[in-house]
N, CA, C, O and the ligand as a Tripos MOL2 file, in Angstrom:
@<TRIPOS>MOLECULE
protein
  257   255    65     0     0
PROTEIN
NO_CHARGES

@<TRIPOS>ATOM
      1 N          -2.5800   -6.9790    9.7380 N.3       1 MET1
      2 CA         -1.6330   -5.8610    9.7440 C.3       1 MET1
      3 C          -0.2050   -6.3800    9.8190 C.2       1 MET1
      4 O           0.0680   -7.3610   10.5110 O.2       1 MET1
      5 N           0.6830   -5.7380    9.1250 N.am      2 ASP2
      6 CA          2.0370   -6.2580    9.0240 C.3       2 ASP2
      7 C           2.8520   -6.0640   10.2960 C.2       2 ASP2
      8 O           3.8370   -6.7700   10.5130 O.2       2 ASP2
      9 N           2.4580   -5.1280   11.1260 N.am      3 CYS3
     10 CA          3.2290   -4.9050   12.3390 C.3       3 CYS3
     11 C           2.6990   -5.7500   13.4900 C.2       3 CYS3
     12 O           3.3140   -5.7970   14.5550 O.2       3 CYS3
     13 N           1.5710   -6.4160   13.2890 N.am      4 GLY4
     14 CA          1.0560   -7.3250   14.3030 C.3       4 GLY4
     15 C           0.2570   -6.6590   15.4020 C.2       4 GLY4
     16 O          -0.1440   -7.3180   16.3610 O.2       4 GLY4
     17 N           0.0190   -5.3730   15.2800 N.am      5 HIS5
     18 CA         -0.7830   -4.6840   16.2860 C.3       5 HIS5
     19 C          -2.2370   -4.6650   15.8550 C.2       5 HIS5
     20 O          -2.6710   -3.7780   15.1200 O.2       5 HIS5
     21 N          -2.9800   -5.6490   16.3210 N.am      6 LEU6
     22 CA         -4.3830   -5.7310   15.9600 C.3       6 LEU6
     23 C          -5.2360   -5.0790   17.0360 C.2       6 LEU6
     24 O          -4.8120   -4.9140   18.1800 O.2       6 LEU6
     25 N          -6.4420   -4.7150   16.6430 N.am      7 GLY7
     26 CA         -7.4020   -4.2330   17.6220 C.3       7 GLY7
     27 C          -7.1620   -2.8030   18.0510 C.2       7 GLY7
     28 O          -6.4130   -2.0570   17.4200 O.2       7 GLY7
     29 N          -7.8140   -2.4400   19.1380 N.am      8 ASP8
     30 CA         -7.7240   -1.0560   19.5870 C.3       8 ASP8
     31 C          -6.4490   -0.8570   20.3950 C.2       8 ASP8
     32 O          -5.7130   -1.8070   20.6610 O.2       8 ASP8
     33 N          -6.2020    0.3750   20.7760 N.am      9 ASP9
     34 CA         -4.9530    0.6620   21.4820 C.3       9 ASP9
     35 C          -5.1230    0.6500   22.9960 C.2       9 ASP9
     36 O          -4.2110    1.0230   23.7330 O.2       9 ASP9
     37 N          -6.2880    0.2220   23.4520 N.am     10 GLY10
     38 CA         -6.4870    0.0650   24.8880 C.3      10 GLY10
     39 C          -6.8000    1.3480   25.6160 C.2      10 GLY10
     40 O          -6.9440    1.3420   26.8390 O.2      10 GLY10
     41 N          -6.9080    2.4430   24.9020 N.am     11 VAL11
     42 CA         -7.1760    3.7330   25.5310 C.3      11 VAL11
     43 C          -8.5830    4.1820   25.1550 C.2      11 VAL11
     44 O          -8.9120    4.2360   23.9700 O.2      11 VAL11
     45 N          -9.4170    4.5040   26.1380 N.am     12 PRO12
     46 CA        -10.7600    4.9780   25.8170 C.3      12 PRO12
     47 C         -10.7210    6.3280   25.1270 C.2      12 PRO12
     48 O          -9.8340    7.1220   25.4410 O.2      12 PRO12
     49 N         -11.6180    6.6420   24.2110 N.am     13 PRO13
     50 CA        -12.6100    5.7050   23.6520 C.3      13 PRO13
     51 C         -11.9300    4.6690   22.7790 C.2      13 PRO13
     52 O         -11.0550    4.9850   21.9730 O.2      13 PRO13
     53 N         -12.3540    3.4110   22.9580 N.am     14 ARG14
     54 CA        -11.6240    2.3130   22.3370 C.3      14 ARG14
     55 C         -11.8760    2.2560   20.8350 C.2      14 ARG14
     56 O         -12.6660    1.4540   20.3380 O.2      14 ARG14
     57 N         -11.1900    3.1170   20.1540 N.am     15 LYS15
     58 CA        -11.2760    3.1320   18.6930 C.3      15 LYS15
     59 C         -10.3070    2.1080   18.1300 C.2      15 LYS15
     60 O          -9.3560    1.6950   18.7950 O.2      15 LYS15
     61 N         -10.5600    1.7150   16.9180 N.am     16 LEU16
     62 CA         -9.6010    0.8470   16.2550 C.3      16 LEU16
     63 C          -8.3030    1.6060   16.0510 C.2      16 LEU16
     64 O          -8.2890    2.7840   15.6940 O.2      16 LEU16
     65 N          -7.2340    0.9020   16.2860 N.am     17 ARG17
     66 CA         -5.9200    1.4870   16.0710 C.3      17 ARG17
     67 C          -5.7680    1.8610   14.6000 C.2      17 ARG17
     68 O          -6.0430    1.0500   13.7150 O.2      17 ARG17
     69 N          -5.3400    3.0640   14.3490 N.am     18 LEU18
     70 CA         -5.1670    3.5110   12.9710 C.3      18 LEU18
     71 C          -3.9480    2.8500   12.3440 C.2      18 LEU18
     72 O          -2.8840    2.7490   12.9550 O.2      18 LEU18
     73 N          -4.1310    2.4150   11.1380 N.am     19 HIS19
     74 CA         -3.0060    1.8670   10.3940 C.3      19 HIS19
     75 C          -2.8570    2.6250    9.0850 C.2      19 HIS19
     76 O          -3.8270    3.1600    8.5490 O.2      19 HIS19
     77 N          -1.6640    2.6630    8.5940 N.am     20 GLU20
     78 CA         -1.4230    3.3180    7.3210 C.3      20 GLU20
     79 C          -0.3080    2.5820    6.6090 C.2      20 GLU20
     80 O           0.3620    1.7300    7.1930 O.2      20 GLU20
     81 N          -0.1170    2.9110    5.3610 N.am     21 TYR21
     82 CA          0.8790    2.2010    4.5680 C.3      21 TYR21
     83 C           2.2560    2.7960    4.7690 C.2      21 TYR21
     84 O           2.4610    4.0060    4.6670 O.2      21 TYR21
     85 N           3.1820    1.9190    5.0550 N.am     22 ASP22
     86 CA          4.5760    2.3260    5.1920 C.3      22 ASP22
     87 C           5.3130    1.9370    3.9190 C.2      22 ASP22
     88 O           5.3700    0.7610    3.5630 O.2      22 ASP22
     89 N           5.8660    2.9130    3.2450 N.am     23 HIS23
     90 CA          6.6460    2.6350    2.0320 C.3      23 HIS23
     91 C           8.0580    2.2420    2.4670 C.2      23 HIS23
     92 O           8.9930    3.0430    2.4570 O.2      23 HIS23
     93 N           8.1630    0.9750    2.8470 N.am     24 HIS24
     94 CA          9.4040    0.5680    3.5100 C.3      24 HIS24
     95 C          10.5860    0.5040    2.5660 C.2      24 HIS24
     96 O          11.7270    0.4200    3.0200 O.2      24 HIS24
     97 N          10.3490    0.5410    1.2740 N.am     25 LYS25
     98 CA         11.4650    0.5630    0.3270 C.3      25 LYS25
     99 C          11.6730    1.9570   -0.2460 C.2      25 LYS25
    100 O          12.5100    2.1540   -1.1270 O.2      25 LYS25
    101 N          10.9180    2.9140    0.2510 N.am     26 GLY26
    102 CA         11.0760    4.2780   -0.2430 C.3      26 GLY26
    103 C           9.8960    4.6970   -1.0800 C.2      26 GLY26
    104 O           9.0030    3.8990   -1.3650 O.2      26 GLY26
    105 N           9.8950    5.9450   -1.4700 N.am     27 TYR27
    106 CA          8.7420    6.5190   -2.1520 C.3      27 TYR27
    107 C           8.9420    6.6190   -3.6570 C.2      27 TYR27
    108 O           8.1670    7.2880   -4.3400 O.2      27 TYR27
    109 N           9.9570    5.9700   -4.1760 N.am     28 ASP28
    110 CA         10.1420    5.9650   -5.6280 C.3      28 ASP28
    111 C           8.9820    5.2300   -6.2910 C.2      28 ASP28
    112 O           8.3810    4.3280   -5.7080 O.2      28 ASP28
    113 N           8.6790    5.6390   -7.5300 N.am     29 ALA29
    114 CA          7.5310    5.0620   -8.2260 C.3      29 ALA29
    115 C           7.6220    3.5450   -8.3030 C.2      29 ALA29
    116 O           6.6150    2.8450   -8.1970 O.2      29 ALA29
    117 N           8.8380    3.0470   -8.4880 N.am     30 VAL30
    118 CA          8.9990    1.6060   -8.6550 C.3      30 VAL30
    119 C           8.6470    0.8520   -7.3740 C.2      30 VAL30
    120 O           8.3750   -0.3490   -7.4060 O.2      30 VAL30
    121 N           8.6550    1.5690   -6.2450 N.am     31 ASN31
    122 CA          8.3780    0.9220   -4.9660 C.3      31 ASN31
    123 C           6.9770    1.2150   -4.4450 C.2      31 ASN31
    124 O           6.6620    0.9130   -3.2940 O.2      31 ASN31
    125 N           6.1420    1.7990   -5.2880 N.am     32 HIS32
    126 CA          4.8440    2.2190   -4.7890 C.3      32 HIS32
    127 C           3.9660    1.0710   -4.3320 C.2      32 HIS32
    128 O           3.0570    1.2640   -3.5240 O.2      32 HIS32
    129 N           4.2290   -0.1190   -4.8400 N.am     33 LEU33
    130 CA          3.4360   -1.2630   -4.4000 C.3      33 LEU33
    131 C           4.1100   -2.0080   -3.2630 C.2      33 LEU33
    132 O           3.5510   -2.9470   -2.6960 O.2      33 LEU33
    133 N           5.3220   -1.5740   -2.9390 N.am     34 GLU34
    134 CA          6.0560   -2.2200   -1.8430 C.3      34 GLU34
    135 C           5.7080   -1.5200   -0.5470 C.2      34 GLU34
    136 O           6.5040   -0.7440   -0.0170 O.2      34 GLU34
    137 N           4.5200   -1.7930   -0.0380 N.am     35 VAL35
    138 CA          4.1010   -1.1330    1.1870 C.3      35 VAL35
    139 C           3.7030   -2.1800    2.2090 C.2      35 VAL35
    140 O           3.3330   -3.3020    1.8640 O.2      35 VAL35
    141 N           3.7850   -1.7960    3.4630 N.am     36 GLU36
    142 CA          3.2980   -2.6370    4.5410 C.3      36 GLU36
    143 C           2.3190   -1.8220    5.3580 C.2      36 GLU36
    144 O           2.4980   -0.6180    5.5400 O.2      36 GLU36
    145 N           1.2970   -2.4740    5.8420 N.am     37 CYS37
    146 CA          0.2910   -1.7900    6.6350 C.3      37 CYS37
    147 C           0.7030   -1.8470    8.0990 C.2      37 CYS37
    148 O           0.7090   -2.9170    8.7080 O.2      37 CYS37
    149 N           1.0420   -0.7110    8.6530 N.am     38 VAL38
    150 CA          1.4780   -0.6720   10.0420 C.3      38 VAL38
    151 C           0.7220    0.4410   10.7620 C.2      38 VAL38
    152 O           0.2100    1.3650   10.1300 O.2      38 VAL38
    153 N           0.6580    0.3450   12.0830 N.am     39 CYS39
    154 CA         -0.0020    1.4000   12.8230 C.3      39 CYS39
    155 C           0.9310    2.6110   12.9250 C.2      39 CYS39
    156 O           2.1280    2.5070   12.6600 O.2      39 CYS39
    157 N           0.3790    3.7300   13.3040 N.am     40 ILE40
    158 CA          1.1350    4.9750   13.2270 C.3      40 ILE40
    159 C           2.3820    4.9810   14.1210 C.2      40 ILE40
    160 O           3.4410    5.4180   13.6720 O.2      40 ILE40
    161 N           2.2870    4.5110   15.3680 N.am     41 PRO41
    162 CA          3.5260    4.4720   16.1760 C.3      41 PRO41
    163 C           4.6270    3.6540   15.5040 C.2      41 PRO41
    164 O           5.7950    4.0420   15.5270 O.2      41 PRO41
    165 N           4.2520    2.5220   14.9060 N.am     42 CYS42
    166 CA          5.2550    1.7020   14.2260 C.3      42 CYS42
    167 C           5.7890    2.4280   13.0070 C.2      42 CYS42
    168 O           6.9800    2.3470   12.7040 O.2      42 CYS42
    169 N           4.9120    3.1400   12.3020 N.am     43 HIS43
    170 CA          5.3400    3.8770   11.1190 C.3      43 HIS43
    171 C           6.3760    4.9310   11.5080 C.2      43 HIS43
    172 O           7.3950    5.0940   10.8370 O.2      43 HIS43
    173 N           6.1060    5.6330   12.5830 N.am     44 VAL44
    174 CA          7.0390    6.6600   13.0530 C.3      44 VAL44
    175 C           8.3810    6.0190   13.3880 C.2      44 VAL44
    176 O           9.4380    6.5430   13.0340 O.2      44 VAL44
    177 N           8.3260    4.8770   14.0770 N.am     45 ASP45
    178 CA          9.5630    4.1800   14.4170 C.3      45 ASP45
    179 C          10.3400    3.7920   13.1790 C.2      45 ASP45
    180 O          11.5580    3.9560   13.1150 O.2      45 ASP45
    181 N           9.6210    3.2740   12.1930 N.am     46 ARG46
    182 CA         10.2980    2.8230   10.9660 C.3      46 ARG46
    183 C          10.9590    3.9940   10.2620 C.2      46 ARG46
    184 O          12.0970    3.8900    9.8050 O.2      46 ARG46
    185 N          10.2500    5.1050   10.1760 N.am     47 GLU47
    186 CA         10.8250    6.2770    9.5050 C.3      47 GLU47
    187 C          12.0960    6.7210   10.2250 C.2      47 GLU47
    188 O          13.1050    7.0400    9.5960 O.2      47 GLU47
    189 N          12.0280    6.7350   11.5380 N.am     48 ARG48
    190 CA         13.1810    7.1940   12.3200 C.3      48 ARG48
    191 C          14.3600    6.2500   12.0980 C.2      48 ARG48
    192 O          15.4980    6.6830   11.9200 O.2      48 ARG48
    193 N          14.0610    4.9570   12.1130 N.am     49 GLN49
    194 CA         15.1080    3.9710   11.9370 C.3      49 GLN49
    195 C          15.7590    4.0990   10.5600 C.2      49 GLN49
    196 O          16.9820    4.0300   10.4300 O.2      49 GLN49
    197 N          14.9230    4.2880    9.5300 N.am     50 ARG50
    198 CA         15.4730    4.4210    8.1870 C.3      50 ARG50
    199 C          16.3650    5.6500    8.0820 C.2      50 ARG50
    200 O          17.4190    5.6150    7.4460 O.2      50 ARG50
    201 N          15.9250    6.7520    8.7210 N.am     51 ARG51
    202 CA         16.7290    7.9580    8.6760 C.3      51 ARG51
    203 C          18.0830    7.7050    9.3220 C.2      51 ARG51
    204 O          19.1100    8.1340    8.7970 O.2      51 ARG51
    205 N          18.0940    7.0130   10.4540 N.am     52 GLN52
    206 CA         19.3520    6.7120   11.1310 C.3      52 GLN52
    207 C          20.2260    5.8280   10.2680 C.2      52 GLN52
    208 O          21.4350    6.0390   10.1810 O.2      52 GLN52
    209 N          19.6170    4.8300    9.6250 N.am     53 GLU53
    210 CA         20.4020    3.9410    8.7690 C.3      53 GLU53
    211 C          21.0240    4.7180    7.6220 C.2      53 GLU53
    212 O          22.1810    4.4980    7.2640 O.2      53 GLU53
    213 N          20.2420    5.6340    7.0460 N.am     54 LYS54
    214 CA         20.7520    6.4170    5.9290 C.3      54 LYS54
    215 C          21.9560    7.2480    6.3770 C.2      54 LYS54
    216 O          22.9770    7.3040    5.6920 O.2      54 LYS54
    217 N          21.8150    7.8890    7.5350 N.am     55 GLN55
    218 CA         22.9180    8.6830    8.0460 C.3      55 GLN55
    219 C          24.1270    7.8120    8.3120 C.2      55 GLN55
    220 O          25.2620    8.2130    8.0550 O.2      55 GLN55
    221 N          23.8810    6.6170    8.8270 N.am     56 TYR56
    222 CA         24.9650    5.6980    9.1330 C.3      56 TYR56
    223 C          25.7020    5.3240    7.8550 C.2      56 TYR56
    224 O          26.9330    5.3270    7.8220 O.2      56 TYR56
    225 N          24.9600    5.0050    6.8080 N.am     57 HIS57
    226 CA         25.5930    4.6080    5.5560 C.3      57 HIS57
    227 C          26.3660    5.7770    4.9550 C.2      57 HIS57
    228 O          27.4450    5.6030    4.3870 O.2      57 HIS57
    229 N          25.8000    6.9590    5.0900 N.am     58 LYS58
    230 CA         26.4950    8.1260    4.5750 C.3      58 LYS58
    231 C          27.8140    8.2930    5.3280 C.2      58 LYS58
    232 O          28.8370    8.6780    4.7620 O.2      58 LYS58
    233 N          27.7500    7.9890    6.6230 N.am     59 TYR59
    234 CA         28.9370    8.1700    7.4570 C.3      59 TYR59
    235 C          30.0230    7.1560    7.1100 C.2      59 TYR59
    236 O          31.2000    7.5100    7.0420 O.2      59 TYR59
    237 N          29.6370    5.8900    6.8880 N.am     60 VAL60
    238 CA         30.6560    4.8640    6.6510 C.3      60 VAL60
    239 C          31.1540    4.8720    5.2010 C.2      60 VAL60
    240 O          32.2770    4.4470    4.9270 O.2      60 VAL60
    241 N          30.3140    5.3590    4.2680 N.am     61 SER61
    242 CA         30.7690    5.3900    2.8690 C.3      61 SER61
    243 C          30.4500    6.7470    2.2500 C.2      61 SER61
    244 O          29.4840    6.8780    1.4980 O.2      61 SER61
    245 N          31.2540    7.7460    2.5610 N.am     62 PRO62
    246 CA         30.9710    9.1160    2.1330 C.3      62 PRO62
    247 C          31.1250    9.3300    0.6310 C.2      62 PRO62
    248 O          30.4520   10.1910    0.0650 O.2      62 PRO62
    249 N          31.9750    8.5860   -0.0100 N.am     63 ALA63
    250 CA         32.2410    8.8380   -1.4260 C.3      63 ALA63
    251 C          31.3370    8.0090   -2.3090 C.2      63 ALA63
    252 O          31.2310    6.7930   -2.1490 O.2      63 ALA63
    253 N          30.6930    8.6720   -3.2320 N.am     64 LYS64
    254 CA         29.8710    7.9290   -4.1800 C.3      64 LYS64
    255 C          29.6260    8.7800   -5.4000 C.2      64 LYS64
    256 O          28.9500    8.3430   -6.3310 O.2      64 LYS64
    257 ZN          2.1060   -1.4330   15.1900 Zn       65 ZN65
@<TRIPOS>BOND
     1     1     2 1
     2     2     3 1
     3     3     4 2
     4     3     5 am
     5     5     6 1
     6     6     7 1
     7     7     8 2
     8     7     9 am
     9     9    10 1
    10    10    11 1
    11    11    12 2
    12    11    13 am
    13    13    14 1
    14    14    15 1
    15    15    16 2
    16    15    17 am
    17    17    18 1
    18    18    19 1
    19    19    20 2
    20    19    21 am
    21    21    22 1
    22    22    23 1
    23    23    24 2
    24    23    25 am
    25    25    26 1
    26    26    27 1
    27    27    28 2
    28    27    29 am
    29    29    30 1
    30    30    31 1
    31    31    32 2
    32    31    33 am
    33    33    34 1
    34    34    35 1
    35    35    36 2
    36    35    37 am
    37    37    38 1
    38    38    39 1
    39    39    40 2
    40    39    41 am
    41    41    42 1
    42    42    43 1
    43    43    44 2
    44    43    45 am
    45    45    46 1
    46    46    47 1
    47    47    48 2
    48    47    49 am
    49    49    50 1
    50    50    51 1
    51    51    52 2
    52    51    53 am
    53    53    54 1
    54    54    55 1
    55    55    56 2
    56    55    57 am
    57    57    58 1
    58    58    59 1
    59    59    60 2
    60    59    61 am
    61    61    62 1
    62    62    63 1
    63    63    64 2
    64    63    65 am
    65    65    66 1
    66    66    67 1
    67    67    68 2
    68    67    69 am
    69    69    70 1
    70    70    71 1
    71    71    72 2
    72    71    73 am
    73    73    74 1
    74    74    75 1
    75    75    76 2
    76    75    77 am
    77    77    78 1
    78    78    79 1
    79    79    80 2
    80    79    81 am
    81    81    82 1
    82    82    83 1
    83    83    84 2
    84    83    85 am
    85    85    86 1
    86    86    87 1
    87    87    88 2
    88    87    89 am
    89    89    90 1
    90    90    91 1
    91    91    92 2
    92    91    93 am
    93    93    94 1
    94    94    95 1
    95    95    96 2
    96    95    97 am
    97    97    98 1
    98    98    99 1
    99    99   100 2
   100    99   101 am
   101   101   102 1
   102   102   103 1
   103   103   104 2
   104   103   105 am
   105   105   106 1
   106   106   107 1
   107   107   108 2
   108   107   109 am
   109   109   110 1
   110   110   111 1
   111   111   112 2
   112   111   113 am
   113   113   114 1
   114   114   115 1
   115   115   116 2
   116   115   117 am
   117   117   118 1
   118   118   119 1
   119   119   120 2
   120   119   121 am
   121   121   122 1
   122   122   123 1
   123   123   124 2
   124   123   125 am
   125   125   126 1
   126   126   127 1
   127   127   128 2
   128   127   129 am
   129   129   130 1
   130   130   131 1
   131   131   132 2
   132   131   133 am
   133   133   134 1
   134   134   135 1
   135   135   136 2
   136   135   137 am
   137   137   138 1
   138   138   139 1
   139   139   140 2
   140   139   141 am
   141   141   142 1
   142   142   143 1
   143   143   144 2
   144   143   145 am
   145   145   146 1
   146   146   147 1
   147   147   148 2
   148   147   149 am
   149   149   150 1
   150   150   151 1
   151   151   152 2
   152   151   153 am
   153   153   154 1
   154   154   155 1
   155   155   156 2
   156   155   157 am
   157   157   158 1
   158   158   159 1
   159   159   160 2
   160   159   161 am
   161   161   162 1
   162   162   163 1
   163   163   164 2
   164   163   165 am
   165   165   166 1
   166   166   167 1
   167   167   168 2
   168   167   169 am
   169   169   170 1
   170   170   171 1
   171   171   172 2
   172   171   173 am
   173   173   174 1
   174   174   175 1
   175   175   176 2
   176   175   177 am
   177   177   178 1
   178   178   179 1
   179   179   180 2
   180   179   181 am
   181   181   182 1
   182   182   183 1
   183   183   184 2
   184   183   185 am
   185   185   186 1
   186   186   187 1
   187   187   188 2
   188   187   189 am
   189   189   190 1
   190   190   191 1
   191   191   192 2
   192   191   193 am
   193   193   194 1
   194   194   195 1
   195   195   196 2
   196   195   197 am
   197   197   198 1
   198   198   199 1
   199   199   200 2
   200   199   201 am
   201   201   202 1
   202   202   203 1
   203   203   204 2
   204   203   205 am
   205   205   206 1
   206   206   207 1
   207   207   208 2
   208   207   209 am
   209   209   210 1
   210   210   211 1
   211   211   212 2
   212   211   213 am
   213   213   214 1
   214   214   215 1
   215   215   216 2
   216   215   217 am
   217   217   218 1
   218   218   219 1
   219   219   220 2
   220   219   221 am
   221   221   222 1
   222   222   223 1
   223   223   224 2
   224   223   225 am
   225   225   226 1
   226   226   227 1
   227   227   228 2
   228   227   229 am
   229   229   230 1
   230   230   231 1
   231   231   232 2
   232   231   233 am
   233   233   234 1
   234   234   235 1
   235   235   236 2
   236   235   237 am
   237   237   238 1
   238   238   239 1
   239   239   240 2
   240   239   241 am
   241   241   242 1
   242   242   243 1
   243   243   244 2
   244   243   245 am
   245   245   246 1
   246   246   247 1
   247   247   248 2
   248   247   249 am
   249   249   250 1
   250   250   251 1
   251   251   252 2
   252   251   253 am
   253   253   254 1
   254   254   255 1
   255   255   256 2
@<TRIPOS>SUBSTRUCTURE
     1 MET1         2 RESIDUE 1 A MET
     2 ASP2         6 RESIDUE 1 A ASP
     3 CYS3        10 RESIDUE 1 A CYS
     4 GLY4        14 RESIDUE 1 A GLY
     5 HIS5        18 RESIDUE 1 A HIS
     6 LEU6        22 RESIDUE 1 A LEU
     7 GLY7        26 RESIDUE 1 A GLY
     8 ASP8        30 RESIDUE 1 A ASP
     9 ASP9        34 RESIDUE 1 A ASP
    10 GLY10       38 RESIDUE 1 A GLY
    11 VAL11       42 RESIDUE 1 A VAL
    12 PRO12       46 RESIDUE 1 A PRO
    13 PRO13       50 RESIDUE 1 A PRO
    14 ARG14       54 RESIDUE 1 A ARG
    15 LYS15       58 RESIDUE 1 A LYS
    16 LEU16       62 RESIDUE 1 A LEU
    17 ARG17       66 RESIDUE 1 A ARG
    18 LEU18       70 RESIDUE 1 A LEU
    19 HIS19       74 RESIDUE 1 A HIS
    20 GLU20       78 RESIDUE 1 A GLU
    21 TYR21       82 RESIDUE 1 A TYR
    22 ASP22       86 RESIDUE 1 A ASP
    23 HIS23       90 RESIDUE 1 A HIS
    24 HIS24       94 RESIDUE 1 A HIS
    25 LYS25       98 RESIDUE 1 A LYS
    26 GLY26      102 RESIDUE 1 A GLY
    27 TYR27      106 RESIDUE 1 A TYR
    28 ASP28      110 RESIDUE 1 A ASP
    29 ALA29      114 RESIDUE 1 A ALA
    30 VAL30      118 RESIDUE 1 A VAL
    31 ASN31      122 RESIDUE 1 A ASN
    32 HIS32      126 RESIDUE 1 A HIS
    33 LEU33      130 RESIDUE 1 A LEU
    34 GLU34      134 RESIDUE 1 A GLU
    35 VAL35      138 RESIDUE 1 A VAL
    36 GLU36      142 RESIDUE 1 A GLU
    37 CYS37      146 RESIDUE 1 A CYS
    38 VAL38      150 RESIDUE 1 A VAL
    39 CYS39      154 RESIDUE 1 A CYS
    40 ILE40      158 RESIDUE 1 A ILE
    41 PRO41      162 RESIDUE 1 A PRO
    42 CYS42      166 RESIDUE 1 A CYS
    43 HIS43      170 RESIDUE 1 A HIS
    44 VAL44      174 RESIDUE 1 A VAL
    45 ASP45      178 RESIDUE 1 A ASP
    46 ARG46      182 RESIDUE 1 A ARG
    47 GLU47      186 RESIDUE 1 A GLU
    48 ARG48      190 RESIDUE 1 A ARG
    49 GLN49      194 RESIDUE 1 A GLN
    50 ARG50      198 RESIDUE 1 A ARG
    51 ARG51      202 RESIDUE 1 A ARG
    52 GLN52      206 RESIDUE 1 A GLN
    53 GLU53      210 RESIDUE 1 A GLU
    54 LYS54      214 RESIDUE 1 A LYS
    55 GLN55      218 RESIDUE 1 A GLN
    56 TYR56      222 RESIDUE 1 A TYR
    57 HIS57      226 RESIDUE 1 A HIS
    58 LYS58      230 RESIDUE 1 A LYS
    59 TYR59      234 RESIDUE 1 A TYR
    60 VAL60      238 RESIDUE 1 A VAL
    61 SER61      242 RESIDUE 1 A SER
    62 PRO62      246 RESIDUE 1 A PRO
    63 ALA63      250 RESIDUE 1 A ALA
    64 LYS64      254 RESIDUE 1 A LYS
    65 ZN65       257 GROUP 0 **** ****
């Protein structure tokens, strides 16, 4: 797994931690193969971080 979280999450019932594909370069067709396998908490973090970065860039460079 790309996020390094292997195995279960330590909470009974000890199921395997769910992982899913994170489209870390975006959901454009050209990036459909650019995915990383991360667990859901990490995926949520990544999405939140990307949203913040996008807002930040919009803030520092409003004209385009
Ligand atoms: Zn993870």
